[in-house]
N, C-alpha and C positions, 0 to 999 in steps of 0.2 A: 566636119562631114560637109559634104557639096551641097545646097540648096537645090531645089527645085521650082524654077518658073513657072508659072503658070502659061505665058506666052505658046501659042501655037496647039493648045490642047483641046482637039474637038468638044465641040460642045461648050465649050466657055469664049462666049463672045463677048463684043464691050459692056452689054447692058448686067451680064452675069457678072462678066469682073468686076463693075463700077458695085454689083451689091455684097460683091463677094469683101471687096474692100470697106465698104462700112460697116462691116464686120469686123474689121482688122482682120481678114484673110488676103494678105495678097501673093502668098507664095506655099509653098507644099509644104514647109515648115510650119506653118502659120496654120497650116488646116488641119496636122495630123495634131498637132498643140491644141487644139480646140476641141476638147472631150465633150461627149456626149452629155445633152442636161440631162438624160434618165435612160431607162431600160425597159423594155416592154418582153416580160419574161412569160412565155406560154409552155415550159417545161414541166410545171408543177402544177395543174389544175387545181383550181380549189371546189368539192362538191357546194350545189346550190345552196343546199342548206346552212355551211356555214359561213357564206356571205354576209360582209358588215358594208353599212355604209361609209363611201368615203375611200374604202381599199381598191387598191390595183390589182386585180384577176384576170385569172384565165380559167375558162369554164369549157365544159368538153360535154356536148350533149347533142339531144338529135331536137330536127326541126318541129313541131309541132302539128304545123298545117301551112302552106304556100302564103309568106310575107303579103301584106298590104301596103300599096301604096296609098297614102292620105294625101289632102291639098287642100289646104285652108289658108285664105287672106294672103294667097300670093307666095303660102310659107309650102313646101311638101317634105314629106318624111316617111322611111319605111318601118314597120314596125313588125314582129314577129316573137314567137314565142318559142323559148330552149328548155328542156325537159332532159334532166339525167335521173339517177336510182332515187336521189333526195329530195328533188322537187323541180317546180318550173320555174323560169326567170324570164322577163319581156326586155326586149330588147328592141332600140330605136335609133335611126340612122338619119339624122338631118342631111337634107341638099344631097344625099347620096341616094337617087333613084333606082340606079343600075342593081341593088342591093337585093332587088325585089327578084331579079332573075338571076343572079348569082346562087340564092338560095331557094329551095325545095322541099317538100314536105319530106318529113323521114330521114332526110340529109345528116347524117353526122358531121359536126362543125367544131373549128377549137375557135374559140375568142376570146380576145383581150380587150380591157375598158376597164374604166373607173365605175364602181355601182354607185349607183345616184340613188338617193329616197325622194319619192313624189308621195302626193295623199295615198296613191291608190297602192305603194307600195316597193321593191327594191323593181330597179331597172338597169341595164345596162348601156352606156349612149357611147352612140357613134363604135362600136367594141371594132377591132380590127379581125379580121379573116384572117388567120393563119392557115397557112398549109401544109405545114411541120412543125411540131414544137421546138423552139430556137427561142436564145435569149437578142434583141433586138435592138441596138441603139436609136436613141430619139434625138435630135439632133434639134438645135435651134434654126427655126425656118428661114432662108434665104430667100425674099421675094424674086421669082422668075425660075426657082431652082428646084426642080422637084425632087421628092427628098429619094428617091430612086437614083438619079441621075449624081445626087450629093455623095450619097454611099459608094456610089460608082469612082467616082474622083476620090474618095478618103481611099479607099482600096487599091486603086492606083497610085495615092503616091506614098501610103504604107511598100508598097511593093519597090518602090524605088528608091527611097529613103532608108530604112531599117537597116539594111546591110552594111550602111556607112554610120550609123550612130555614134558617135562617141558619150561613153555611161560616165555622166560628173561623178558619181563615186564609184569608190575604190572598191576591188573586190573582196577583200579582208573586212572592210567597213560594211555591206552588203552579208556575207556570212554571218556575220555576229550577231545581223539585225534580222536574218529571215528576209530579206527580198532578192526576189527577183531583178535582171537586167532589165533596164530601159526599155531594149529595143522590145523585149517581150514583155513589158507593161504597156506599151503603147498599142502595141499587135491585139493584144487580148481586152484593151478598157475598147479599141470599136471594134473587133471583132470575136467575142468573147465568146470560148466553145464550150461553157457551163458555169452554172453559178460560184464553183469552187474558183477556177480559173478567173471569175470576173473580179471576187473578192481580192486576188492576190495584184492582179493587175492594180486594182484602186486602192490597193495598201500602198504599195512600193508609190505610185506617182502623188500622193499625199506626204508621206513620210519625205521625200524628195522634197517638195515644196516647203513644208514645214521647216527641213531643216535649212536649207540655202537661205527662207528668207529671215529665218534667226540669227542663224552666223551671219548675215551681211546688219543686222540691227546691233549685235554686238561689235561688229567695227562700228557702227556709227558712233555709239558710247565713246569708242577711243579716240577718235579722230575727234570731238569735239574741241575747238577753238576756245582763245581766251573770248570772255562774254564780258557783256555789259555787266559792271558791280554795284549792286545799290544796297548799299550800311544801312539796314533800316533799324530802328530799336521799336521794344513794345510800344514804345508811348505812343508812339506814331500809328501803327498798328489800333490800340486802344481808341487815337480819338477818331479813327474812321468809322467804328463802330457806332461809339458815342454820336457820331451825327445822324446816324441813319433813324426811319421813324419807327423801328421794330429792334425788339432785342433779337440779335445773333444767337443762332443754336450752340452748341458746345463744339459740335461738328465745325461749322461753319468756323470757329476763332479757331479751332487746331488747323486746320486746311491751309487756311491763310499764311497761318503760321510757317506751317511748312513750306509755302511756297516763299515768305522772307526770308526764309534761311537759306534758301535756293540760291534766290539771288544775290545772295549776299559771298557767295566762292565766284571762285576765279572764272570754272568754267559755267558755262551758259546751262540754266536752267532748261529742261526738258523733261516736265509733268503734263501726266494727267490726271484729271479732276473726272471722277465717275461719280453719278448718286442717283437716287429714284428723281422722277419725276416729282417737282414742289421743292427739290430740298433744298434750292434757295444756292446752288452752282451759281447763277450772274451774279445776286449780291459779292461771291467773293471774287468774282472777274472784276467786277467795278471795282473793290478793293484793292485787287492788283493795279490798275490800271490807276487808280488813284493815286497809289503811294508814289509808283514811277513816276509821276506827273509830277508830284512836290518836290523829288529828286532831281527835277530838270530833262527830264528824257517822255518821248511819245510813246505811245502805245496802242495799237489797234487791235481789234476783235472782229475778224470777218464771219459771216452767219452764212449758212447754204442756199438762204432764198432771202428775196429784198423784204419780203413780210416782216420776217424774225430779225432782218437788219433795221428795219422801221422801227421794229418792237423794241429791241434794246440801246436803238439811237435815242428814243424818245424817254426811255428808265433811262440812260446816263446822262441827259439834260438834267431832266427832274431832280436827280442822284447826288450828280458832281458839280453842277455848274454854280451852286449856292456854294462850293467849297472854293469855289475859285479855280476849275478847270474847264477849258474852254473845246468842247466836245462838234465834230462835224461826222458826215453822212455821205458816201462816195457809195453809190450804184451805178449799175450800166443804164439804169432809167432817168438818168440828169440829162439835161437841156444843154449844148455844147458851152454855153456859157456860164452855166452851172458848174461842168465838168472842169471848166480852165481856172472860176473861182477856188473849187475845191482841191485842187493842182498846186494854185500857188499857196493857199492855207494848210497844206501839207508839208509843203517843201520850206517854207520860212519857220515853223513852226508855229504860226498860228493857232492852228489844231492842236489839243495838249493829246483828246484822245478821237483816234479816227476809228466809225464804225461803219462797215460797209460788207459788200459781196466779193464776190472774186473779182470785181475791179479792182481792188487794193491791190492785187499784185500784175495791175496793167502796165505796159514796157513804161506809158509817160509817166508812173506816177514815183516821185522822188522822195524820199521822208528828210527829214532834219537829222533830229537824233531819235533813232528808233532803239529802245530799250526792250518791250514787251511786245509781242507777237500773240493775240489768242485765237486761237479757232473752235466756234462753236459747234456741237454735233459733228465730233469726232469724225463717226463711222460715215458720212459724207465728204469728208475730203482724205486723201489718201497721203502718202509721204513727200509724194509730188507737189501738193500742194503747200502744205506747210515750210519744205524747202522753199520753195519759189518766194513766200510773202518772211521768211527768216533772210534769205540775200537781200532784200531790200535793206538791209543794215552795212553799217560800214566791214570794209573787209577786216580789221584788225581787232572788231569787238560785235560780236556775232550777240544777235538780241536773246533775249529770253523766250523760249517757247511752254505758253499753257495752253492745253486741249481741252476740250470740255464733252465728256459725253451723257447723255441720260441713258443710254441704253446699257440695262444694267450686265454686267460681262461678269463671269466665274473668275473668280482673282487668280488661276492656274491658266484660265485662255487671255487673258487679260494678258498675263506676264508674257506671254509666248507672241500673242497677235501684235505687242507693244512694245519688244524688245528693245526699243530704245529709249525709253519715257520711266521716270519713276512715275507710281499711282497714290492717290490718294483717294480716299472714300469716304462721301460724305452720308454716314450713316444714321442718320439721324432727320427728321421732318419736323420741321414748326410746328408748335404746339396748336389745337383749334382744328386741324384739316377733317371735313368729314369723309368718312370712307365711302367709295363708289361702291352702291351695292349693284352686284352682278349676277345675272340669273340667265342659264341656256332656255334656249326657245328652240323646241321642236317646229317642225312645220306646222303640224295641227292648234299652236297658239299663236300662229304668224296675226291673225285678225284682231283677239285681243289686245297684243301688240299694239298695231295700228289704232287702237283706240287709244289705248294710253299714252304713243306722239299725240296725237291730236288734245288730248289733254292739256298735255304740258305746252305744246304750242298756244291754246287759248290762254292758258297762265302766263303769256309772256316768254317761254324759255323757247330756248333752242335746240335743234337734233343735227347731230353726224349720222351719215346711213354709208357705211364703208361696204365695198365689194373688194374679192381679192383683185389684185392687179393680173391682167390675165399676158402674158407674155406669149409670142408667137411661136409656137412649135410646129413641127408636120402635122400635126393632130390637132383638130377643134376639139374642143369639148360645150358643147350647147348648155351643160349645166351652168358654167360660168358665169354667171350673169354679169357682163358689162356694165360697166359705171352708166353708158350712156343708154341701153336698153333698160334697165333697171330704173332711170328717170322719167324714161318714156312711158313705164308702166305705171309710174307711182304718179306724174303728173295728170295722168287720164284715169287713175283707179282711186286706192284707198287713202292718197295724201294729196288729192287735187285740190282740197280748198286751201291749202297753202303755201308760201310762199318757196319754191324748191332751187338750187342753185346746180349746178355742176360742175365738177371739175375734176379733170386726171392728167396724168402724162402728157398724155400727144396734144393738150391745147399748147398754145404758141403762151410763151411764160408771161406776158404782158395780160391774156387771158385769164391765166391761173392765180394771177396777183387782183385782176378785178373780182371774180368770184369770191377768194379771200377775203377781201378788203369789206365787201359786200356782206360778207357773212356775220366779219367782225364787229360792222358798223350796225348791226340789228337789222339789217334791209331783206335777211331772210329767215324765212323761219329754219328749213334744214337745207344740210349740204349734200349732198350724193357723191360721194366722192372714191377715189383709190387712194393706197397708202402715202398719197404726197400729202396728207395731212398729216402724218405720222410726227411730223414736226414744222416747228415754227407756226403754230396757231396758237395764239391764246385769246379765250373768250369765255371771261368768267362766266353768261348767260348763259351756256350751251350746257345742259343739265343731260343728256341722253346722249350716249353713244350707241348706234346699230351696228353689228357687225356681220354682213352675210354670210356664208359659207364659213363661220367660223371656224370648221375644224382642219381649213385650207392653212390657215397661219400659225405660224411658229408660236408658244406661249410667249417668250418673250416679247414678241410683236403683237399679240394680243394686249399685254399691259404695257406698253407704249402709247396703242391706239387708244385703251381705257385713260389713260392720262391726259389726253386734251380735255376732260370732261372731270366735273371736283374741284374747279379753282374759283368757284366763289362758294359764297355762304349757303345756298339752296342744296339741298338734298340730292347727289346725281345717280345716275343708274347706266349701267353698263349689260346691255344685251348680245346675247352672242347664238346666232341663229343654227343651230345644228340639232344633232342627236347627243342628248348624254352619250358622256364616256369620264374615261379616267383623269385624261390631259386638262379637261376641260372644267371637270368637277374643281381641279388645283385652284384656278381662277376664283371659282368662286368662294373659295376658304381663305385664302391669303391676299394681301394687298402689299407684296414684300417682294419689291422686283428681285431681289435677290436670290432669292428661295426660288422664285418663278424661273430665273433664269439657269439655272443649276440644274433644275427638273427638266428644263427643255435639252441641256447639253446634253444631261444621261439618257434620256430617252432618243432623244433624235440624229446626235452625233453637233459637231460644230459647224458642219455644211450646213444643214436644213435649221439651226439654231440662227443664221444667219439671212433666212428668209430666200435660200437658191430655189424652192421649190413656186415661190411669187415671183423670185427674179428673173430663174430661167439661166442663173451662174453660178457656178462653181465654185466661186473667187470673190476677196474680199481685199480689195488693192491686188490685185495680178495674184493671190495668194489662194490654192486650191486648199479646200477648206469641207474634203469629203473625208474627215476624220472623226475619230471618240476622244474621249477624254484623254486615255489611254495612249492613245500614240499623239496625243498634245507632250503629257508628261516625257514619255518616254525621248523623242525627238530633241524634246529641252534637256533631257539629262545626256543627251550624244551630242550635243551642241557645247556642255559644260565639261565635257573628255576632252574633248577635240582641243577645247582650251587650255586645260590644266595639264593634262598627263604628256610628259613627256615621249613614250615610248610612240604616241600617237601624231607624231610630228609633220611626218610622210604625208600622213593621210590629210592631217590637218590644213598644210599647205595649200592641198588641192582643192579639198572641199571649199576654204576660205577664197582662194581665186575666182572658183566659180563660182558662187555666191554674190563676189563683187562686181563680176561680167554679169550675171543675171540681173543683179537688183539694179547697176546701171541702165539694162536694156529697157528695164519695165518702168525705170522711177527719172532715168536722166542721170548723167554723171554730177550734175548737182548734189543729187541729192547726196553723194558720199565724201561729196569737199566740203 
């Protein structure tokens, strides 16, 4: 298929082209592959009496009276009341004064928006006024490019590119799996005619992404080269556990034994260790690093944030240096002199264990005898990063790779997403951990909760207050409290007596690290944050987690956030600010992350499971995850059949070729070598 350049297209000047490029959209094909982050469906209005908080809904009704324009403290908004045969609903438009003149008393309107509960009842906040019932795609915003212009550009690229689309899936394969063609799927994903057509398109695109991703991963397994082979016996493993200041759990012993069995094979290890927060994965990782060093090889551990890398470094020094193992730290924050010393210590093998951030894979780093590569918080790293780190080893001796994940993932999903990895599950927690008490806090009990927070702070405890991450889309939602707005509100209001800090993803990395470090040091009573604190913060003195708009998060993500507290001896609390519902009630009944994750997958599908609603992406590592568990399993069976059934040899050759090309395009050629 011939691609289409943006050069010379009317309405796309240099500033807009730069803004598109920053979103990874540099040509027509990239544009139509950037699928909508959601849809606004006005084809099936909901009676007002049946509306529930948090729902995206369409409402058809009549304007009760002429809308009013309000101005308070530099802010302005329009308010109106809509009625239908079942009841009335109030609507508010912030920063859109023209809505007062768009609406008239007794006018029939069709509105689309999110239903929000305030103290006085349910509201539609910033609803879109639809001229006719339709399904409208919602795209991630591009600064300086209005939504209408973006949609027109998508329409133009579809018209020019779809006739030449080559379908990567053979016709017979599509027929067996009830899949529409690629061109039809792209057209309907961007310009859906009805809900059934949209579902058909989404299923096709999700199926293709899952299929090609898994096909490429199975090839990764087959292409594993000769690896660094470490022959260990049980005595060495037992000696490591005996040197620790605590007794390991049975699960920790089992998983480290599985790792040691792997690194004794001729092919390099590629294993994921996943387990709930606090299950002791880090001790297992340190055990693997220690055993590697004792055999004369170097080991590295890469963390996603500097503060987590520093935590790991301090833990490694305390645990491994008494065993005679020299540890070092490499991050981007080192001075030039410190960086030169670190590079030399790594290259000469002076540092047997190296812990750091992405700086570990920078061009100037050379390792002495790299035998083991560990990445912590696997979901923050993609295939590309762990491949880049593994490539630091010798060409004929590929280092063993171990990845850690504290995000509980149902085994069926983990096998699909990480098909190039064997999986170990640490399914046992150390004894003596006090469960975190979890409570749902509706809006009318907010003041009582603030009183409790003040009591905890006065007792010397610390508090996290987390807001949903606001992803820019073409629509603004006033009810999504940004971390900055909430911080300003709390510092002037109910928590003004406390030392408050603020951290969110838009801060420079040094500002984020400073805020997190201040909280960890006890210099702050409370930290207002987005989900940047989901990983990498270990503050035993933090006993309270408050999650604003908890209904906006997936259960798995709520569980991850809850895991930031309950790390010390004191009783800890997690408050979910939302109206009670079935999903949130589950959080109050169980602490088991795998039970929660399985329920999350069943209720919301894989895309929502990974928080695409918060992050505005329907991908994980480039993989489209607009899918449910049944589709994941179907694609897994399809790959197995292609691999094993001789009658499918011709189809398999085409699909595996395309899978390799796509994988190389997204992750680089090195990932396949």
